[in-house]
N, C-alpha and C positions, 0 to 999 in steps of 0.2 A: 684232673687233680689226683695224682697218684698217692698211694700210701707209702710213706718213706720213713726210715729210721733217721736219726740225727745226722750221721755221717753222710748218708745219701742226700739229705736235704741241703746240707752245706755244700756238697759237691755240685748239686743241681743249681743252687743259687749262684755260686761262683761262675759257673758256665754261662748262665743267662745274663748275669751282669757284665761279664767280659764281652759278650756279644753286643750288649747294649752300649757299652762305653769302652772305647779303645784305649783310654788312658789307664785302665786298671791293669796292673802288672803284679804277678805273684812271684815271691822269692822266699827261699828257705831251704834247709837241708833235706834232700831226698824227696822233694815235692814233685819232681818231674818224672823221670823214668819209673821210679818206685811208686809214685802216686800218693806219697805221704805214708807215714807209719800206720795211720788209721784209715787210709783209703779216701781221705776227703778231697784229694786233688787228682784222683785216678782219672786218666783219660784226657786231662786238660793239656798236657804237653802235646799230644797228638792233635788236639783240636786247635790250639793257638800257637804252637811253635816255641822254640827256645828264646825268642825275643820277648815273650810275655810270660813264660813260665820258667823261671830261672832257678836251677839247682845251685844254691849258694854253697861255697866251701865251708868247712867246719870253722866257726867263728861267729857266734851270735851277735857280738858287738858290731862286727862289720856289716852284717845283714841289716841290723836295725839302723845303724848310722847311714847306710846307703839308702834305706827307705826314707829317712828324713830328707836327704838331699834330693831324691827323686820327687818327693811331694812338693818341695819348694820350687821345683822346675816344672810343675804343672801335671805330674803324673799322680795316680792314685794307687800307691803300692799296698799290697797285702802281704805282710810278713808272717810266716808261720814258724813257730818253734816246734821242734819235735815233742818236747814236753815243756810245760810252764817252768819247770825247775831250771831249764837252761837259759832263762831270760836274763839272769843276773849280769853276765858280761856286757849286756846292752843297757843296763839300768841307767847309766849316766846319760845316754842319748835320749832315753824316754823322759826322765824327770827334769833334765836341764835344758833340753832342746825341743823335743817333740811337744811337750806340754806347754812350753813358754813362747813359742814362735809368735802366736797371735798377739799376746800381751806385749812382748818385746818389740814387735814391729808396729805397735799402735793400730792393729787391725789391718795392716797392709797385706799381710801374708797369713795363710792358714797352713796347717800341716795335716792333711787328711790321710793319715796312715791308719790302716786297720791291722792291729797286732793280734794274731790268733794264737791263743795259748791253751793247749789241751792240759787241763789241770785236775788235781784231786786224786784220790785213791780208788780202791775197788778193783784194780786190775793186777795186783801183786807186784807193783813197781818198786816198793821199798822207799827208803828215805830220799833218794835222789830223783825219783820219778813219780812222786805222789803229792807234792806240795800244793797248798792253796794260798797263793800270794796276793789275794785281792786287797788286803789291808794296806800293803805297801803302795799300791797305785791309787787307792781311794784317798790317801793322804796328800795327793799331788793335784793342786788346782790346775785346770786346763785339760785334764783327761776326762774321757767318758769311760766308765767301767761297766761292762754288760756281762750277764751270766744267764743264758737261756736254760730252760729245764726240759724242753721237748723239741721235736723236729720242727713243729710249726713255728715256735718262737725263734728257734735257731735260724730258720730261713728268713723270717720277717725282720728280725733284729739285725741280722747280717746285711740284708738288703738296705735297711735304713742306715747302717754304718757306712756302707759303700757309697751311698748317695749324699752323705753329710759332709761337713767341712771340719769337723772336729777329729782329733786323734782318738781312736777307740781301742781300748784294751778289751778284747773279746775272749772271755773265758769259756772254754768248751769243756763240760764235764765228760771226760773220756770214758767213764764207766757207763755213760748213757749213749755213746756213739752207736752201738749195735742193739739198743733197746727197742721198745715197742714201736711199731709203725703207726703213724697217724696220717690223716688226710692233710696234704700240704698244697695249698692253693697257689698256682703260678702267679707271680707278681705281688704276692702278699707282703705288706709292710707292717711291721710293729714299731711304732714310734719309740725311740729311746727315751728313758725317763718316765715311763708309765708302768706302774705295778698292775697286777691282776689278782683279783680275789678268785681263788680256785675252788673254794668251798665256803658256803655261807654258814655261819654259826653265831651264837649269842653269848656263849659262856667264856671262851678263851680264844685269844688271837695267837696263831702260830705264824711266825715270819720265817720264810725260807727262800732259797734261791739255788739255781743250778742243780747240782747232784742231790741236795737234801730235800728238794721239793717232793719227789716220789715218797720218800720216807715220811715226810710230814703228812701227806695225804693218807698213807696207810695207818699212821698213828691216829689220825682224826677219825678214821672209820672204826678203829678199835675203841677209842674213847666214847664214841657215840653209843656203843653197846652198853657202856656204863652210865649213859644218860648225859654225857657232857658233849655239848654241841660246839664244834670248833670252827672258827673263821680262819681259813688258811690263805695267807697272802703270799703270792709269788712276787718277790721284789723285782725280779728281772733285770733292772738297771740299778746298780749299787751307787753309782755317781753319774749324774745327780740322782738322789733318792726322791722317789715320789712320796713326799712327806704327807701330802693330802690324803692319799689312800691309807697310809699307815695310821695317821691320827684318827681317821674315820672309823677304822676297825677297832682301835683301842677305846674309842669313845663308846662303842657299842658293847664291848665285852668287859673292859676294866682289868683284864688279865693278859699277860704276854709271855710267850715262849719263843725264843729265837734259836734257830737251828742252823749251824754252819760247820763245815769240815775243819776249818783252820783252828789252830790252838786258841784257847780261851783268852789269855792275857793279851790285851791290845788288839784283839781280832776285830773283824767287822761287827760282830755281835756286841762288842763293848761300846762302839760308837752308836749303834742303834739303841742300845739300852740307855745310854746317856741322853740321847735325843728324846726318848720317851719320858725320862725323868724330868727333863727340862720343859718339854712341850705339853705333856699330858699327865702331870703329877696328880691333878685333882680327879682324874678318871681312874687312876690305878687303885685297885682293891687288894692287891697282893704283890709280893716282891716279884721282880722280873726274873725269869729263869733262862739260862743259856745252856743249850745242849750242843757241845762242840767237840772237836778233837782235844787232846790233852797237851799240856805244855812240855812236850818232849819231841825229839825228832820222830818223824813218821816211821813206825815200826814195820818191818817186813813180816815177821812171824805173827804178830798180834794185830794185824790190820783190821780184822773184824771187830776186835775189842776197841780199837782206837776210834773208828768211824762212828758218827751218831747213828744209833740203831732205832728201830721202831720201839723197842722196849724202853730205851732211855727217854724217848720223846713222850711216850704215853705216861711214863712215871712223872715227868715234868708237868704235863697237862693236868694230871690228877692232883699234884701238889698245889699248883696255883688255883685250881678250881675249888679245892677243899680248904684253902687257907682261912 
């Protein structure tokens, strides 16, 4: 059980699952000889050959459409975008075909494509390489949308995605690729659709996922100094949402802070806030706070100001705790 960062954990999981299942095929721009922009497919071309690690030409719509066809013919394609921002040319294939195959065929066919999207800011990418597109996909029935926050979950959730029958949009926070190393157990599986309480508290619930989870934990530590005990829930899978864990936390604390990188308006935090208002109104003792990006294109110069910071999260925790 080695200590790995997120990029290494994803690479190791892809290798192990490709050895286990010969139907798994990788395709995407620069994933072969280059090993991916972030090194997540490094060495896999040499290990499995050009027949299973395919350097796709520039044209994301073609790569995603090809993956849909491959899945319908019995393969398990894993398509990687260089950045999540580049997924838009393939959006039609995702929402109109990939997500609807099972329903359209009356359950006769599934479309087990894993679409790997390095998302979010924190690496100086600017407006075209820093977007958080999760809300677009969570609006689409038939998809699973996952966002791990550390190497252990990245490996376990990716393994679950590769062994399932659903199309999975797998959001990888690229600012965490080279982050802290943790112990990653070989063969570890994290079921999709299950949240995890990362920190126990009784005063405020903080809901986060992917890149914002470390920020939420740091903010919870600072809030504890002021006597506010925070329940930090890592959503992990955004669609389907583990509503049971979410409601259990809010029933305990009565107060909620939602942390997400994407813009505020119609972002994933808006849906979660609405869900809490509908399903847990009698538990709420304060307005729900959202700490998110702003409703502007992702800025290059002011990236640190745009991203949810520990300071902003602590301030939100204090506001709802003292309401």
